[in-house]
C-alpha positions in Angstrom: 95.2 98.5 81.1 95.3 101.7 79.1 98.7 102.8 77.8 100.3 106.0 78.6 101.1 107.9 75.4 103.2 111.0 75.1 105.0 112.9 72.3 108.8 112.6 72.2 110.2 115.4 70.2 113.3 114.5 68.2 116.3 116.2 66.6 117.2 116.0 62.8 114.3 115.8 60.6 111.8 116.3 63.3 110.3 112.7 63.5 107.8 112.3 66.4 107.7 109.0 68.1 104.7 107.8 70.2 106.1 106.6 73.5 104.3 103.9 75.6 105.6 103.2 79.1 104.9 99.8 80.7 106.0 98.2 83.8 105.6 94.4 84.3 102.7 94.7 81.8 101.3 97.6 83.6 101.4 101.2 82.5 103.7 103.3 84.6 102.5 106.9 84.9 98.6 106.7 84.4 98.1 103.9 87.0 99.1 103.7 90.5 101.9 101.2 91.2 101.0 98.5 93.8 103.9 96.1 93.3 107.6 95.9 93.0 109.6 97.5 90.2 112.4 95.7 88.3 112.1 97.0 84.7 110.2 99.5 82.7 109.6 99.3 78.9 109.2 102.0 76.2 107.7 101.3 72.8 108.3 103.5 69.9 106.6 103.5 66.5 109.9 103.2 64.7 112.9 100.8 65.1 115.4 102.1 67.7 119.0 101.7 69.0 120.5 102.8 72.2 123.6 104.4 73.1 126.3 101.9 74.4 126.4 101.9 78.3 123.4 104.3 78.3 121.8 104.6 81.7 118.3 105.7 83.0 117.5 106.8 86.6 114.9 106.1 89.2 114.3 109.3 91.1 112.3 110.6 94.1 112.4 114.4 93.7 116.0 115.3 93.1 117.4 112.1 94.6 118.5 109.3 92.4 117.4 106.0 93.9 118.8 103.7 91.3 120.5 103.4 88.0 119.1 101.2 85.2 120.7 99.8 82.0 119.1 100.2 78.6 118.7 97.5 75.9 116.4 97.5 72.9 114.7 95.2 70.4 112.9 95.9 67.1 109.9 94.0 65.7 109.0 94.4 62.0 105.4 93.6 61.0 103.6 93.9 57.6 102.9 97.6 57.9 105.4 99.1 60.4 108.4 98.5 62.6 108.1 98.9 66.5 111.1 99.5 68.8 111.3 98.5 72.4 113.6 100.1 74.9 113.9 98.2 78.2 115.2 99.8 81.5 116.4 97.0 83.7 117.4 97.7 87.3 119.8 95.4 89.2 117.5 94.9 91.9 113.7 94.7 92.5 112.4 97.7 94.4 109.6 98.0 96.9 109.5 101.6 97.0 108.1 103.5 100.0 104.5 104.0 99.7 102.6 107.2 99.6 105.1 109.0 97.3 105.7 109.9 93.7 108.7 108.9 91.7 110.2 109.4 88.1 111.9 107.1 85.6 114.3 109.4 83.6 116.0 108.7 80.4 118.5 111.3 79.5 118.5 113.1 76.2 120.3 111.4 73.4 120.1 107.8 74.8 117.9 106.5 72.3 118.1 106.7 68.3 116.1 105.9 65.3 117.4 102.8 63.9 120.0 103.5 61.1 120.6 107.1 61.9 122.1 109.2 64.6 120.3 112.3 63.5 117.1 111.5 65.3 117.3 110.9 69.0 115.2 111.5 72.1 114.9 114.5 74.3 114.9 113.7 78.0 112.1 111.3 78.8 110.7 111.6 82.3 107.7 109.5 83.4 106.1 110.1 86.8 104.2 107.5 88.8 103.0 107.1 92.3 103.1 104.4 95.0 99.9 104.8 97.0 99.7 104.8 100.7 96.5 102.6 100.7 94.3 100.4 98.4 92.0 103.4 97.7 88.3 103.4 96.9 86.5 100.2 98.1 83.6 99.9 95.5 80.8 97.8 97.1 79.3 95.0 95.0 75.7 96.2 95.8 74.5 99.8 95.6 74.5 101.8 98.8 71.0 102.1 100.1 69.6 99.5 97.7 66.9 97.0 98.6 68.4 93.5 98.8 66.2 90.4 99.3 69.0 87.7 99.0 72.6 87.4 98.0 75.3 84.6 98.1 78.1 87.1 98.1 78.6 90.7 99.2 81.8 92.7 99.2 84.0 95.4 97.9 86.1 95.8 94.7 89.5 97.5 94.5 91.4 98.8 91.6 94.2 96.3 92.0 94.8 92.6 92.9 94.4 91.9 96.4 95.7 89.2 99.1 94.2 88.1 102.3 95.8 89.1 105.5 96.2 86.6 108.3 93.2 86.6 110.7 91.3 89.1 108.5 87.4 89.3 108.9 84.3 91.2 107.8 81.2 91.8 109.7 77.5 91.8 108.9 75.4 94.3 111.1 71.6 94.2 111.7 70.2 97.8 112.5 73.9 98.8 113.3 74.3 95.9 115.6 77.0 93.2 114.8 75.3 90.0 113.9 78.2 87.7 112.7 81.9 88.1 111.8 83.0 86.2 108.8 86.3 85.2 107.4 87.1 87.7 104.8 86.8 86.1 101.2 89.6 87.6 99.0 90.1 87.0 95.4 91.4 88.8 92.3 91.5 89.1 88.6 93.7 91.3 86.4 93.8 94.8 87.8 90.8 93.9 90.0 90.6 92.9 93.7 87.7 91.7 95.9 87.1 91.3 99.6 83.8 90.2 101.1 81.6 87.6 102.3 80.9 84.3 100.8 77.7 83.1 102.5 78.0 79.6 100.9 74.2 79.7 99.9 71.5 82.4 99.0 71.3 84.4 102.2 67.8 85.8 102.6 67.4 89.1 104.5 64.3 90.2 106.4 62.0 92.8 105.0 62.1 96.3 106.3 65.5 95.7 108.1 68.6 97.7 107.6 71.7 95.7 107.1 75.4 96.9 106.8 78.6 95.3 105.7 81.7 96.5 107.5 85.3 95.8 106.1 87.6 97.0 108.8 90.9 98.8 108.1 93.9 96.5 107.2 91.8 93.5 106.4 93.2 93.1 103.0 96.3 94.1 101.1 97.8 94.4 97.6 98.8 91.2 96.0 102.4 91.9 96.1 102.7 94.4 99.0 101.4 93.5 102.3 102.1 97.0 103.6 99.6 98.6 101.2 96.2 97.7 102.8 92.6 98.9 102.7 90.9 101.7 104.6 87.8 101.0 106.6 84.7 100.6 104.2 81.0 100.2 104.9 77.9 99.7 102.8 
């Protein structure tokens, strides 16, 4: 996934660090969050240290949901040193869906390694927990001519999981022909739900077919309460 980059202005000599925010190997801020949150990492392009007993905060609007502790580590390569600050929460949070949140690190919590003259201003990273899986992108183009296929379905922007009793329906000229068990799989940041025919299904010439994925047929991999909207192709 793409990393979220933002400038963090600093005091003292005016060093500018590039901040990268990651959560469980996913970026918080430029991507929707479909799973639980237990830690958030920030990577700087310099070695860093943190103030003893420094805290970060998980917020919803002005309300503080949780406090997190800060720790740091530094990696020195051939050309530069990178510093990592980890915000760790005592509990794993499944935040209410359909809302926006912030991770906030107060000013002066992080310092450039070896000096107290260069520190962060307040860092605030906003992210969103969506109310549903979002756009279902069909594996075949809407209105296309298809002669035969072994699989047809829909892709999602996050990993997916099957829900008990889920199904997907093939329609012929708008009339349901057959309901299939929903075939669900996933890869990194990609989910899929559709029909696996088990062979190369041949379609009749000049006949209009549709594939209907009903609402709540599939969920996010780590959150059964974040499900799909109805989709048809």
